[in-house]
C-alpha positions in Angstrom: 155.1 12.1 -171.7 156.1 15.2 -173.8 153.4 17.0 -172.6 154.5 16.3 -169.0 157.9 17.6 -169.8 156.5 20.7 -171.2 154.6 21.3 -168.3 157.5 20.7 -165.9 159.8 23.1 -168.0 157.1 25.7 -167.5 156.8 25.2 -163.9 161.0 25.4 -163.7 160.9 28.4 -165.8 158.2 30.1 -163.3 160.2 29.0 -160.4 163.3 30.7 -162.1 161.3 34.0 -162.5 160.0 33.7 -159.0 163.8 33.5 -157.7 164.4 36.7 -159.5 161.8 38.1 -157.7 162.9 36.9 -154.2 166.2 38.1 -155.0 165.0 41.7 -155.3 163.2 41.2 -152.0 165.8 39.9 -150.4 168.1 42.8 -151.2 165.3 45.1 -150.3 165.3 43.4 -146.7 169.3 43.3 -146.6 169.6 47.2 -147.2 167.5 47.9 -144.5 168.9 46.3 -141.0 168.9 49.3 -139.0 166.5 48.6 -135.9 165.1 51.6 -133.9 164.7 51.6 -130.0 162.4 54.6 -129.1 161.7 55.4 -125.6 158.2 57.1 -124.2 158.8 60.4 -122.9 156.3 60.6 -120.4 156.8 57.0 -119.4 160.9 58.0 -118.7 160.1 61.2 -117.2 157.6 59.4 -114.7 160.3 56.6 -114.0 163.0 59.4 -113.4 160.4 61.1 -110.8 159.7 57.9 -108.9 163.5 57.2 -108.6 164.8 60.9 -107.7 166.7 61.4 -111.0 166.7 64.1 -113.7 164.7 63.0 -117.0 168.1 63.7 -118.9 170.1 61.3 -116.5 167.4 58.5 -117.2 167.8 59.2 -120.8 171.6 59.7 -120.9 171.7 55.8 -119.2 169.0 54.5 -121.4 170.9 55.7 -124.4 174.0 53.9 -123.3 172.0 50.8 -123.5 170.9 51.1 -127.0 167.8 53.6 -126.8 168.1 55.8 -130.3 164.8 57.9 -129.9 162.2 59.2 -127.5 158.6 59.4 -128.7 157.3 62.9 -127.4 153.2 63.5 -127.5 152.0 66.8 -128.3 149.8 68.3 -125.7 146.4 69.5 -125.4 144.8 72.7 -124.7 142.6 70.9 -122.0 145.9 69.8 -120.4 147.2 73.2 -119.5 143.7 73.8 -117.9 143.7 70.5 -115.9 147.5 71.6 -114.9 146.2 74.9 -113.8 148.8 76.5 -116.2 145.4 78.0 -117.4 142.6 79.4 -115.9 139.0 79.8 -117.4 136.4 82.3 -116.2 133.4 80.0 -117.2 132.4 81.9 -119.9 134.8 83.1 -122.8 138.2 84.0 -121.6 141.6 81.8 -120.8 144.3 83.6 -118.7 147.6 81.9 -118.8 149.3 81.9 -115.6 152.2 80.0 -116.4 152.0 78.8 -120.2 153.0 80.9 -123.3 149.7 82.5 -124.1 151.2 83.7 -127.9 152.7 80.4 -128.4 149.7 78.4 -127.7 147.6 80.8 -129.6 149.8 80.2 -132.4 149.5 76.4 -132.0 145.2 76.7 -131.7 145.3 78.7 -135.2 147.7 76.1 -136.7 145.5 73.1 -135.8 142.0 75.3 -136.6 142.7 78.0 -139.0 139.2 78.9 -139.3 139.2 80.0 -135.4 141.2 83.0 -136.4 138.3 85.0 -136.1 137.0 83.2 -132.9 140.1 83.6 -130.8 141.4 86.9 -129.7 145.1 87.3 -127.8 145.0 90.1 -125.2 148.4 90.0 -123.6 148.2 86.9 -120.8 144.8 85.9 -122.1 142.9 84.4 -125.2 139.2 85.3 -125.6 137.1 82.7 -127.3 133.8 83.5 -129.3 131.4 81.4 -131.6 132.9 77.9 -130.5 132.5 75.9 -127.0 135.3 75.7 -124.6 135.0 71.6 -124.4 136.0 72.1 -128.6 139.1 74.6 -127.9 140.5 72.0 -125.0 140.7 69.2 -127.3 142.6 71.0 -129.8 146.4 69.9 -129.7 148.8 72.9 -129.3 152.5 71.3 -130.3 155.5 69.7 -128.4 156.8 71.1 -124.9 160.0 73.2 -126.0 161.9 72.1 -122.8 161.2 68.5 -123.5 162.5 68.6 -127.1 165.6 70.3 -125.6 166.3 67.7 -123.1 166.0 64.9 -125.5 168.2 66.5 -128.0 170.7 67.4 -125.5 171.3 63.9 -124.8 171.9 63.0 -128.7 168.5 61.5 -128.9 166.3 61.7 -131.9 162.6 63.0 -131.0 160.0 61.2 -132.8 156.6 63.3 -132.8 153.3 61.8 -131.5 150.4 64.0 -133.2 146.8 63.7 -133.0 144.1 63.6 -135.5 141.1 65.6 -134.4 137.4 66.8 -135.2 137.5 69.5 -137.9 140.8 68.8 -139.5 141.3 70.7 -142.6 144.2 69.9 -145.4 145.3 73.5 -144.4 145.8 72.7 -141.0 147.4 69.3 -141.6 150.0 71.2 -144.0 150.5 73.8 -141.3 150.9 71.0 -138.4 153.3 69.0 -140.5 155.6 71.9 -141.5 155.5 72.6 -137.6 156.6 69.0 -137.0 159.5 69.4 -139.5 160.3 72.6 -137.7 161.0 70.9 -134.4 163.8 69.1 -136.1 161.4 65.9 -135.8 161.7 63.3 -138.9 159.4 60.4 -137.7 155.9 60.6 -136.3 153.6 58.0 -134.6 149.8 59.0 -134.8 149.0 59.4 -131.1 144.8 58.3 -131.2 143.0 55.6 -132.6 143.4 57.2 -135.8 145.8 58.4 -138.4 146.2 62.0 -139.2 143.8 63.4 -141.4 141.0 60.4 -140.8 138.5 60.3 -142.4 138.5 62.7 -145.6 141.9 64.1 -145.4 144.4 61.0 -145.4 145.3 61.7 -149.0 146.2 65.4 -148.1 148.3 64.4 -145.1 150.2 61.9 -147.0 150.8 64.2 -149.8 152.3 66.5 -146.8 154.3 63.8 -145.0 156.1 63.1 -148.3 156.7 66.5 -149.4 158.5 67.4 -145.9 160.3 64.1 -146.0 158.8 62.7 -142.7 158.6 59.0 -141.8 155.5 57.6 -140.5 155.7 54.6 -137.8 152.8 52.2 -138.3 152.1 50.5 -135.3 151.4 46.4 -136.1 148.3 45.3 -134.3 147.2 48.9 -133.1 144.8 48.9 -135.8 144.4 52.6 -136.2 141.6 53.8 -138.5 143.0 54.9 -142.1 146.4 53.3 -141.0 146.3 50.9 -144.2 145.2 53.7 -146.7 148.0 56.0 -145.5 150.8 53.4 -145.8 149.4 52.3 -149.1 149.9 56.0 -150.5 153.4 56.4 -149.0 155.0 52.9 -148.4 158.3 54.8 -149.1 157.8 57.0 -146.2 156.6 54.1 -143.6 157.9 51.8 -141.0 156.5 49.0 -139.1 156.6 49.8 -135.2 155.8 47.2 -132.5 155.1 48.2 -128.6 153.5 46.6 -126.0 151.4 48.9 -124.0 151.6 49.8 -120.2 148.9 47.6 -119.4 149.9 44.6 -121.4 153.1 44.6 -120.1 152.4 44.3 -116.6 152.0 40.2 -116.4 154.9 39.5 -118.7 158.4 38.9 -117.6 161.2 40.4 -118.6 162.7 37.6 -121.2 159.3 37.3 -122.3 159.4 41.1 -123.2 163.1 40.5 -124.8 161.7 37.6 -126.7 158.6 39.6 -127.7 160.8 42.4 -129.5 163.3 40.0 -131.0 160.7 38.3 -132.8 158.8 41.1 -133.9 162.0 42.4 -135.7 163.3 39.0 -136.9 160.0 37.3 -138.4 158.0 40.5 -139.3 160.3 42.9 -140.3 159.5 45.4 -137.7 162.1 48.5 -137.8 161.1 50.3 -134.6 160.5 49.0 -131.1 158.9 51.2 -128.8 159.9 50.3 -125.3 158.7 51.1 -121.9 160.2 50.9 -118.5 159.7 47.8 -116.8 159.1 47.5 -113.3 161.7 45.5 -111.1 160.4 46.5 -108.1 164.3 47.0 -106.6 166.1 49.7 -105.6 168.3 49.8 -108.8 165.6 50.6 -111.2 167.7 52.6 -113.4 170.5 50.1 -113.7 168.0 47.4 -114.6 166.4 49.1 -116.8 169.4 50.1 -118.9 170.5 46.5 -118.8 166.8 45.4 -119.4 167.4 48.1 -123.0 170.7 46.4 -123.5 169.4 43.0 -123.5 166.8 44.0 -126.2 169.5 45.5 -128.4 171.7 42.3 -127.9 169.0 39.8 -128.8 168.4 41.9 -131.8 171.8 42.3 -132.9 172.1 38.8 -132.5 169.8 38.1 -135.2 172.4 40.0 -137.8 170.6 43.5 -137.4 172.2 46.9 -136.3 170.9 49.2 -133.7 170.5 52.7 -135.5 168.1 55.4 -136.8 165.3 53.3 -139.0 164.7 53.8 -142.4 161.9 53.0 -144.6 162.2 50.2 -147.5 163.4 51.2 -150.5 161.2 50.5 -153.8 161.2 46.9 -155.2 161.4 47.2 -158.8 160.3 43.9 -160.7 159.1 44.0 -164.4 155.6 43.0 -165.3 157.6 40.2 -167.5 158.8 38.3 -164.4 155.0 38.1 -162.9 154.0 37.1 -165.8 156.4 34.4 -166.2 155.6 33.1 -162.7 151.9 33.1 -163.5 152.8 30.8 -166.4 154.4 28.3 -163.9 150.8 28.4 -161.9 149.3 27.7 -165.1 151.6 24.7 -166.0 151.2 23.5 -162.1 147.1 23.3 -162.5 147.5 21.9 -165.8 149.8 18.9 -164.7 147.2 18.4 -162.0 144.4 18.2 -164.2 146.5 15.9 -166.7 147.8 13.0 -163.8 144.5 12.9 -162.1 141.9 13.1 -165.6 142.4 11.6 -168.8 141.8 15.0 -170.5 141.5 15.2 -174.4 143.8 17.4 -176.4 141.0 20.1 -177.0 140.2 20.2 -173.3 143.7 20.5 -172.4 144.0 23.7 -174.6 140.8 25.1 -173.3 142.1 24.7 -170.0 144.9 26.2 -171.0 143.4 29.1 -172.8 141.3 29.9 -169.4 144.1 29.5 -166.9 146.3 31.7 -169.3 144.0 34.5 -169.3 143.4 34.4 -165.3 146.8 33.8 -164.3 149.1 35.5 -167.0 146.9 38.2 -168.7 144.9 39.0 -165.7 147.7 40.4 -163.2 148.8 42.7 -166.0 145.0 44.5 -166.0 144.0 43.8 -162.3 146.0 43.3 -159.1 143.0 41.5 -157.5 143.8 39.0 -160.2 147.3 38.8 -159.7 146.4 37.8 -155.6 143.9 35.3 -157.0 146.6 33.6 -159.4 148.5 33.6 -155.9 145.6 31.7 -154.3 145.6 29.2 -157.1 149.2 28.7 -156.8 148.6 28.0 -152.8 145.6 25.6 -153.8 147.0 23.6 -156.5 150.6 22.7 -155.3 149.6 21.3 -152.0 147.3 19.1 -154.0 149.8 18.2 -156.3 151.9 16.9 -153.4 149.0 14.9 -151.9 148.9 13.4 -155.5 152.9 12.3 -155.5 152.2 10.6 -152.2 149.6 9.0 -153.0 151.9 7.1 -156.1 153.7 5.5 -153.7 152.5 1.7 -153.8 155.3 0.1 -155.2 157.7 1.5 -152.8 159.3 -1.3 -150.3 161.8 1.0 -148.1 161.3 3.8 -145.5 164.4 5.2 -147.3 162.1 5.8 -150.6 159.2 7.2 -148.4 161.1 9.5 -147.0 162.7 10.6 -150.2 159.2 10.6 -151.5 158.2 13.1 -148.7 161.1 15.5 -149.5 159.7 15.4 -153.0 155.9 16.0 -151.8 157.3 19.2 -149.7 159.4 20.4 -152.6 156.4 20.4 -154.7 154.6 22.7 -151.9 157.4 25.2 -151.7 157.7 25.3 -155.6 154.0 26.7 -154.8 155.1 28.9 -152.4 158.0 30.4 -154.4 155.5 30.8 -157.1 153.6 33.1 -154.9 156.3 35.0 -153.8 157.1 35.7 -157.6 153.3 36.7 -158.3 152.8 39.2 -155.5 156.0 39.7 -153.5 156.6 43.7 -153.2 157.2 46.5 -150.6 153.5 47.0 -149.8 153.0 43.2 -148.9 156.2 43.5 -146.4 154.3 46.6 -144.8 151.4 44.7 -144.2 149.4 47.7 -146.6 148.4 44.3 -148.8 147.7 40.8 -147.5 147.5 37.4 -149.3 143.8 37.1 -150.3 142.2 33.7 -149.3 144.2 32.5 -146.6 141.4 30.1 -145.0 140.5 28.8 -148.6 144.2 28.1 -149.4 143.9 25.9 -146.2 140.6 24.3 -146.5 140.6 23.8 -150.5 143.4 21.4 -150.6 142.0 19.1 -147.9 138.8 18.9 -149.5 140.2 18.4 -152.9 142.3 15.5 -151.4 139.2 13.6 -150.2 137.5 13.9 -153.3 140.4 12.4 -154.8 140.4 9.4 -152.5 136.9 8.6 -153.0 136.6 5.8 -155.0 140.2 5.4 -155.7 140.1 8.5 -158.2 143.3 9.2 -157.8 145.1 5.8 -158.4 142.8 5.4 -161.4 143.0 8.0 -164.3 140.0 8.4 -165.9 138.0 10.8 -168.0 136.0 14.0 -166.0 132.8 12.1 -167.0 133.9 8.9 -165.7 135.4 10.3 -162.8 132.5 12.2 -161.9 130.3 8.7 -162.0 133.0 6.9 -159.9 132.6 9.6 -157.2 129.0 9.3 -157.3 129.1 5.7 -157.1 131.5 5.7 -154.2 129.5 8.2 -152.5 126.2 6.4 -152.5 128.0 3.0 -151.5 129.5 4.9 -148.7 126.2 5.8 -147.6 124.5 2.5 -147.7 127.5 1.1 -145.4 127.0 0.8 -141.9 129.2 3.2 -140.1 131.7 1.5 -137.3 133.0 3.2 -134.1 136.4 3.5 -135.1 135.3 4.9 -138.4 133.4 7.5 -136.4 136.5 8.1 -134.1 139.5 8.8 -137.3 136.4 11.1 -138.6 136.3 13.4 -135.4 140.1 13.6 -135.4 140.1 14.7 -138.9 137.5 17.2 -138.4 139.3 18.1 -135.2 142.7 18.6 -137.2 141.1 20.5 -139.9 138.9 22.6 -138.0 141.8 23.8 -135.8 144.2 24.6 -138.4 141.4 26.9 -140.4 140.6 28.8 -136.8 144.1 29.2 -136.5 144.6 30.1 -140.1 144.3 33.8 -141.2 146.2 37.2 -140.7 144.1 37.8 -137.3 142.7 34.3 -136.3 141.9 35.6 -132.7 142.7 31.9 -131.5 146.2 32.2 -129.9 148.5 29.8 -128.4 148.4 28.3 -125.1 150.7 28.7 -122.3 152.0 25.3 -123.0 152.4 25.7 -126.6 154.2 28.9 -126.3 156.4 27.4 -123.9 157.1 24.3 -126.3 157.6 27.1 -129.3 160.1 29.1 -127.2 162.1 25.9 -126.6 161.7 25.2 -130.3 163.2 28.6 -131.2 166.4 28.3 -128.9 167.5 24.7 -130.0 166.5 25.3 -133.6 167.2 29.0 -133.8 163.8 29.2 -136.2 160.8 27.3 -134.8 159.4 25.4 -137.3 155.6 24.7 -137.6 154.2 22.1 -135.4 151.5 21.1 -137.8 154.1 20.1 -140.2 156.8 18.2 -138.1 154.7 17.0 -135.5 151.7 16.1 -137.6 151.5 16.4 -141.4 155.0 14.8 -142.6 154.9 11.7 -140.0 151.1 10.8 -141.0 152.0 11.5 -144.7 155.0 9.1 -144.0 152.7 6.8 -142.6 150.2 6.9 -145.1 152.9 6.0 -147.7 153.9 3.2 -145.6 150.3 1.9 -145.4 150.0 2.1 -149.0 153.3 -0.2 -149.7 151.4 -2.8 -147.6 148.2 -2.4 -149.6 146.1 -0.9 -146.6 144.4 2.1 -148.3 141.6 2.2 -146.0 144.5 3.2 -143.6 146.4 5.3 -145.7 144.0 7.7 -146.8 143.0 9.2 -143.6 146.7 9.6 -142.8 147.5 11.1 -145.9 144.4 13.4 -145.8 145.4 14.8 -142.6 148.9 14.7 -143.2 148.3 17.3 -146.2 148.1 20.0 -143.7 152.0 19.9 -143.6 152.2 20.5 -147.5 149.7 23.3 -147.2 151.5 24.8 -143.9 154.7 24.4 -145.8 153.5 26.6 -148.7 151.7 29.0 -146.4 155.2 29.8 -145.1 155.7 31.7 -148.5 152.6 33.5 -148.2 153.5 35.6 -145.1 155.3 38.0 -147.5 156.4 40.1 -144.5 158.4 37.2 -143.2 162.1 37.8 -144.2 163.0 35.3 -146.7 165.8 33.3 -145.2 163.7 32.9 -142.3 160.7 30.9 -144.5 163.5 28.9 -145.9 165.0 27.9 -142.3 161.9 27.3 -140.9 160.7 24.9 -143.5 163.9 23.2 -143.8 163.7 22.8 -140.0 160.3 21.2 -140.2 161.2 18.9 -142.9 164.2 17.4 -141.4 162.8 17.0 -137.6 159.4 15.7 -139.4 161.4 13.2 -141.4 162.8 12.1 -138.2 159.5 11.3 -136.4 158.2 10.1 -139.9 160.8 7.6 -140.5 160.0 6.3 -136.8 156.4 5.9 -137.5 156.8 4.6 -141.1 158.8 2.1 -139.5 156.5 0.8 -136.8 153.8 0.9 -139.6 155.8 -1.4 -142.0 156.9 -3.7 -139.3 153.5 -4.3 -137.8 151.3 -4.3 -140.6 150.7 -7.6 -142.4 150.1 -7.5 -146.5 
């Protein structure tokens, strides 16, 4: 009893330490409330031409709706050739008919200083030697000065979109970023499928970006090569951008797009919304698109944010001691699980403590990987503890007590989630430079462990590890000799289906999205409950946990076991909510609370039915 009290005290200390880390993260998020709505220059100028207005008029109108900035992509030398502003004699000379030869020559040398001896400026022509025209035409030539002036004249902030290219050097990187700064541009978004300086010069690019005080927009889901390496080097100069491509936007309704931007800001700490004009197929496109931008801005403001120039998150400083105490909470949780399930000797307990202490407390001091593995251990241990708590309900006689026990089970999982936050929450996780390690393992292991604990009734009969091992093997042998009934096959298929779907849908990029009906259902939940609870918690996990506990009160272990095992997905999901470090903390807490009370309502109904219709 004393050892249990000590372990619970250590868990409480770990949670208190984690709450300090959580407070630091919350304050970091609270100091960064500006959300920037950025327009695409080429998109708006095309829109203006189609509607018979000037780009400046379109920008003025969109600014009144909430636009803050405009993204301008630098040109390529080949663009001048395609627009007939430069003619090529097919051999070695480009003649400038409209474009500024001197400025273009200067930009070519910024992009590729080594071309100094290969390019010769002669009045309105540039002669090339030693390089192919194809190579030269792929080089960037900076920003259109007229476009920059239009953007600035209406009071919008220019955002530069710059290209990476073959042959880029550290000297060229520095010269380009110095030029970007000289244009009055503070923020950049990389224009191609790779970041500036990829592959070998990402560190040089990051150093120059920081030196010139620039801010990089990291486009979520774009998977630009080198983006994580870049953001990891300059997290204090990085913000997350959400964008919907022109092709992706075509089949979407206006409401769907507005909701998508709102969720990106509210649920994933996005700081910049990259918006393209919306085709309304009406005679009032300017008015309709201004209203569209206004509605996006209003939806974001309704979530507690302000519209303005976005800034990166400030650094989140956490002393290593707080991480260590959180790790100690994980050690205590793992030992509590072992001692509740198994009858361990004092020597075994000490041995486990030494191993776990080295792994969860000392390990994170010397290795970031150990820190993430300690967080994974917390994500595995605490849902299993919740299952054990649920299994100890055989003496309960009322639905109210079962409901209270469910709350306790969820609280155990939430404690594990807080310890995960205490171990790994920081700015890099918010920026998704680092991600929680072992998402699928954190979903699979607790379910498998729950199955093992129920085989032979190990969870109900505290034994030594040796005896438990024998009980487990004997139970498996007995199970293998018994005939399999059709209803047992059915239950097994359902259990495998639920667990399989959960695993398929887990992970940072599962590839298995929600169907149209589920998306509509989620949208309704978001509107009704403000923060949508997870379906696997309130509709599957918690009701089945309560049904399983109700079966236990009637002595029906055979029916209770599958309910509790499948219901464990709810506890796993509750903890996993806090593994999404990039999600604002308030949202995680509200999501968990909503899942619990809705799950309780459904679970009370289901467990009442079970108790009423089940005979002793």
